[in-house]
Short mmCIF file of the C-alpha atoms (twelve columns), coordinates in Angstrom:
data_MODEL
# 
_entry.id   MODEL 
# 
loop_
_atom_site.group_PDB 
_atom_site.id 
_atom_site.type_symbol 
_atom_site.label_atom_id 
_atom_site.label_alt_id 
_atom_site.label_comp_id 
_atom_site.label_asym_id 
_atom_site.label_seq_id 
_atom_site.Cartn_x 
_atom_site.Cartn_y 
_atom_site.Cartn_z 
_atom_site.pdbx_PDB_model_num 
ATOM 1  C CA . MET A 1  8.901   85.138 -30.150 1 
ATOM 2  C CA . THR A 2  8.999   82.492 -32.715 1 
ATOM 3  C CA . ARG A 3  6.936   83.016 -36.057 1 
ATOM 4  C CA . ASP A 4  5.781   80.775 -38.298 1 
ATOM 5  C CA . VAL A 5  6.448   82.250 -41.782 1 
ATOM 6  C CA . VAL A 6  4.063   80.886 -44.290 1 
ATOM 7  C CA . TYR A 7  4.721   81.386 -47.949 1 
ATOM 8  C CA . CYS A 8  2.350   82.845 -50.851 1 
ATOM 9  C CA . ARG A 9  2.114   82.127 -54.101 1 
ATOM 10 C CA . SER A 10 -0.306  84.141 -56.925 1 
ATOM 11 C CA . LEU A 11 -4.202  83.183 -57.295 1 
ATOM 12 C CA . ILE A 12 -6.633  83.920 -60.054 1 
ATOM 13 C CA . LEU A 13 -9.352  85.910 -59.102 1 
ATOM 14 C CA . SER A 14 -11.891 82.536 -59.341 1 
ATOM 15 C CA . GLN A 15 -9.997  81.159 -56.144 1 
ATOM 16 C CA . ARG A 16 -10.635 82.019 -52.592 1 
ATOM 17 C CA . GLY A 17 -8.427  81.650 -50.177 1 
ATOM 18 C CA . GLU A 18 -9.177  79.900 -46.983 1 
ATOM 19 C CA . HIS A 19 -6.717  82.268 -44.382 1 
ATOM 20 C CA . ASP A 20 -6.526  81.807 -41.232 1 
ATOM 21 C CA . ILE A 21 -6.050  85.340 -40.238 1 
ATOM 22 C CA . ASP A 22 -4.302  85.280 -37.245 1 
ATOM 23 C CA . ASP A 23 -1.231  83.947 -39.576 1 
ATOM 24 C CA . GLU A 24 1.356   86.303 -39.590 1 
ATOM 25 C CA . LEU A 25 2.743   86.912 -43.009 1 
ATOM 26 C CA . VAL A 26 6.707   88.345 -43.291 1 
ATOM 27 C CA . PHE A 27 8.425   88.977 -45.583 1 
ATOM 28 C CA . SER A 28 12.239  89.401 -46.386 1 
ATOM 29 C CA . ASN A 29 12.026  92.420 -48.298 1 
ATOM 30 C CA . HIS A 30 9.845   94.283 -45.777 1 
ATOM 31 C CA . PRO A 31 12.262  93.702 -42.338 1 
ATOM 32 C CA . GLY A 32 10.107  94.621 -39.451 1 
ATOM 33 C CA . TYR A 33 6.584   94.784 -41.108 1 
ATOM 34 C CA . VAL A 34 3.724   91.821 -40.561 1 
ATOM 35 C CA . PHE A 35 1.144   90.664 -42.434 1 
ATOM 36 C CA . HIS A 36 -2.149  89.519 -41.789 1 
ATOM 37 C CA . ASP A 37 -4.851  87.757 -44.876 1 
ATOM 38 C CA . PHE A 38 -8.223  87.456 -44.494 1 
ATOM 39 C CA . ARG A 39 -10.143 85.424 -47.167 1 
ATOM 40 C CA . GLY A 40 -12.473 88.193 -47.192 1 
ATOM 41 C CA . ILE A 41 -16.355 89.104 -46.946 1 
ATOM 42 C CA . LYS A 42 -18.613 87.142 -49.148 1 
ATOM 43 C CA . SER A 43 -22.100 89.215 -49.412 1 
ATOM 44 C CA . GLY A 44 -24.315 89.014 -46.506 1 
ATOM 45 C CA . ALA A 45 -21.726 86.896 -44.586 1 
ATOM 46 C CA . ARG A 46 -22.272 86.940 -40.835 1 
ATOM 47 C CA . GLU A 47 -19.185 84.864 -39.646 1 
ATOM 48 C CA . GLU A 48 -16.802 86.204 -41.941 1 
ATOM 49 C CA . VAL A 49 -17.509 89.865 -40.674 1 
ATOM 50 C CA . ASP A 50 -17.475 88.486 -37.204 1 
ATOM 51 C CA . ILE A 51 -14.400 86.970 -37.772 1 
ATOM 52 C CA . LEU A 52 -11.967 90.086 -38.781 1 
ATOM 53 C CA . GLN A 53 -14.595 92.637 -35.798 1 
ATOM 54 C CA . GLU A 54 -13.106 89.825 -33.344 1 
ATOM 55 C CA . PHE A 55 -9.704  90.350 -35.067 1 
ATOM 56 C CA . ILE A 56 -9.363  93.998 -34.937 1 
ATOM 57 C CA . ARG A 57 -10.530 94.686 -31.066 1 
ATOM 58 C CA . ARG A 58 -7.779  92.272 -30.210 1 
ATOM 59 C CA . LYS A 59 -5.245  93.188 -32.107 1 
ATOM 60 C CA . GLY A 60 -5.570  96.940 -31.518 1 
ATOM 61 C CA . SER A 61 -6.490  96.945 -27.611 1 
ATOM 62 C CA . GLU A 62 -2.671  94.278 -27.387 1 
ATOM 63 C CA . PRO A 63 -1.079  95.532 -24.635 1 
ATOM 64 C CA . LYS A 64 2.241   95.678 -26.445 1 
ATOM 65 C CA . LEU A 65 2.703   98.185 -28.820 1 
ATOM 66 C CA . GLN A 66 4.373   96.215 -31.389 1 
ATOM 67 C CA . SER A 67 1.596   93.130 -31.607 1 
ATOM 68 C CA . ARG A 68 -1.245  95.938 -31.799 1 
ATOM 69 C CA . LEU A 69 -2.853  96.587 -35.572 1 
ATOM 70 C CA . HIS A 70 -1.423  99.893 -36.734 1 
ATOM 71 C CA . ALA A 71 -2.757  99.705 -40.006 1 
ATOM 72 C CA . ILE A 72 -5.640  98.055 -42.620 1 
ATOM 73 C CA . TRP A 73 -5.448  98.322 -46.224 1 
ATOM 74 C CA . PHE A 74 -8.907  97.484 -47.963 1 
ATOM 75 C CA . VAL A 75 -9.330  96.613 -51.473 1 
ATOM 76 C CA . LEU A 76 -13.679 96.815 -52.994 1 
ATOM 77 C CA . LEU A 77 -13.368 94.186 -56.064 1 
ATOM 78 C CA . CYS A 78 -16.093 95.035 -57.985 1 
ATOM 79 C CA . ILE A 79 -16.955 93.104 -60.868 1 
ATOM 80 C CA . ASN A 80 -19.485 93.668 -63.930 1 
ATOM 81 C CA . ASP A 81 -21.171 90.608 -64.250 1 
ATOM 82 C CA . ASP A 82 -22.636 92.011 -67.358 1 
ATOM 83 C CA . ASN A 83 -20.268 91.349 -69.714 1 
# 
C-alpha cells in the first residue's frame, strides 16, 4: 500500500485551512501512526458536520483493524471578542 505524504506548515489563527479529511498525514517521528486533519466545524455549518460524521462512520467500520479509527482529538477554541 502506498501513501501520499502531506507536508504541513504552521498557520495563524485567522487562516482556516481547507483540509481533505481523507488525506493521510504521516510523520517520521511518529512511526505507525496515521493522522487525519479536518478544517473544523463553524457554528451552524451542517455540511461540515455531515462530512465528519461520514468519516467517523466509514473509518469506524473498516474491515481491517489497522485502517479503523482509533482515537479522535477534539479541540474547542473559544475566542473572547469583547477585547
